[in-house]
C-alpha positions as CSV (number, residue, x, y, z in Angstrom):
1,M,7.6,-31.1,62.8
2,A,7.2,-28.3,60.3
3,E,3.8,-27.7,61.8
4,D,5.3,-27.2,65.3
5,E,7.9,-24.7,63.9
6,T,5.1,-22.7,62.2
7,T,3.1,-22.7,65.5
8,T,6.2,-21.6,67.4
9,D,6.9,-18.8,64.9
10,Q,3.4,-17.6,65.1
11,L,3.5,-17.7,68.9
12,R,6.8,-15.7,68.9
13,S,5.3,-13.2,66.5
14,I,2.3,-12.7,68.7
15,M,4.5,-12.3,71.8
16,A,6.8,-9.8,70.0
17,E,3.8,-7.8,69.0
18,N,2.4,-7.8,72.6
19,L,5.8,-6.8,73.9
20,E,5.9,-3.9,71.5
21,K,2.5,-2.7,72.6
22,A,3.6,-3.0,76.3
23,H,6.7,-0.9,75.5
24,G,4.5,1.8,74.1
25,A,2.0,1.7,77.0
26,L,4.8,1.8,79.5
27,A,6.5,4.8,77.7
28,N,3.2,6.6,77.9
29,Y,2.8,5.7,81.6
30,F,6.3,7.0,82.4
31,Q,5.5,10.3,80.7
32,F,2.4,10.6,82.7
33,V,4.2,9.8,86.0
34,E,7.0,12.2,85.1
35,K,4.5,15.0,84.5
36,S,2.7,14.2,87.8
37,I,5.9,14.1,89.8
38,S,7.3,17.3,88.3
39,A,4.0,19.1,89.3
40,S,4.3,17.8,92.9
41,P,6.4,19.6,95.6
42,L,8.3,16.3,96.1
43,G,9.1,16.1,92.4
44,A,12.4,18.0,92.6
45,T,13.9,15.9,95.4
46,D,16.9,13.8,94.7
47,Q,15.2,10.8,96.4
48,T,12.3,11.0,94.0
49,K,14.6,11.1,91.0
50,T,16.6,8.2,92.3
51,L,13.6,6.0,93.0
52,R,12.2,6.9,89.5
53,N,15.5,5.9,88.0
54,Y,15.4,2.5,89.9
55,V,11.9,1.8,88.6
56,E,12.8,2.7,85.0
57,R,15.9,0.4,85.1
58,S,13.9,-2.4,86.7
59,V,11.2,-2.2,84.0
60,A,13.8,-2.0,81.2
61,A,15.6,-5.1,82.6
62,S,12.2,-7.0,82.7
63,F,11.6,-6.1,79.1
64,G,15.1,-7.1,78.2
65,L,14.4,-10.5,79.9
66,S,11.2,-10.9,77.8
67,D,13.1,-10.1,74.6
68,K,15.8,-12.6,75.4
69,L,13.3,-15.3,76.4
70,L,11.4,-14.7,73.2
71,H,14.5,-15.6,71.2
72,A,15.6,-18.6,73.4
73,K,16.5,-21.7,71.4
74,D,15.5,-24.3,74.0
75,F,14.6,-24.9,77.6
76,Q,18.2,-24.9,78.7
77,D,18.7,-21.5,77.1
78,V,15.6,-20.3,79.0
79,L,17.0,-21.5,82.3
80,H,20.4,-19.8,81.5
81,I,18.7,-16.5,80.6
82,Q,16.5,-16.5,83.8
83,T,19.4,-17.4,86.0
84,E,21.5,-14.6,84.6
85,F,18.6,-12.2,85.0
86,F,18.0,-13.1,88.6
87,Q,21.7,-12.8,89.5
88,T,21.9,-9.4,87.8
89,Q,18.7,-8.2,89.6
90,L,19.9,-9.4,92.9
91,Q,23.2,-7.6,92.4
92,T,21.3,-4.4,91.3
93,L,19.0,-4.7,94.3
94,T,22.0,-5.0,96.7
95,E,23.6,-1.9,95.2
96,Q,20.4,0.1,95.3
97,S,19.8,-0.9,99.0
98,K,23.3,0.4,99.8
99,E,22.6,3.7,98.0
100,L,19.3,4.1,99.7
101,C,20.8,3.3,103.1
102,G,23.5,5.9,102.6
103,T,21.0,8.5,101.5
104,A,18.7,7.7,104.6
105,T,21.7,7.9,106.9
106,K,22.8,11.3,105.4
107,A,19.2,12.6,105.7
108,A,19.0,11.5,109.3
109,S,22.2,13.1,110.2
110,N,21.1,16.4,108.6
111,V,17.9,16.3,110.6
112,T,19.8,15.8,113.9
113,R,21.9,18.9,113.1
114,V,18.9,21.2,112.8
115,P,18.3,23.0,116.1
116,I,14.8,22.4,117.6
117,K,12.9,25.7,118.3
């Protein structure tokens, strides 16, 4: 039994170390993407900023899930954490879809107002 706990602790330690490395790599990636977007003519658009924000929040939520799973006590705790995560993600996706639909509708109505030459 003590041997299983030691193995579990070692596994959690390795997973925590890998998550920390992934956090660092992702932070570097977002810096690179942000520099690339800001250099692009599309970089200043509200839609680009909104989409970038959605991606950042989604990735942060995924890392949060990983952190919570890393500290789960048992299988039932894992199921609870995953269920909560999926419910939150579904709610977030629904809200984002509504926002994007509203933005697209607004953009479409602006296009129809511009006179054709």
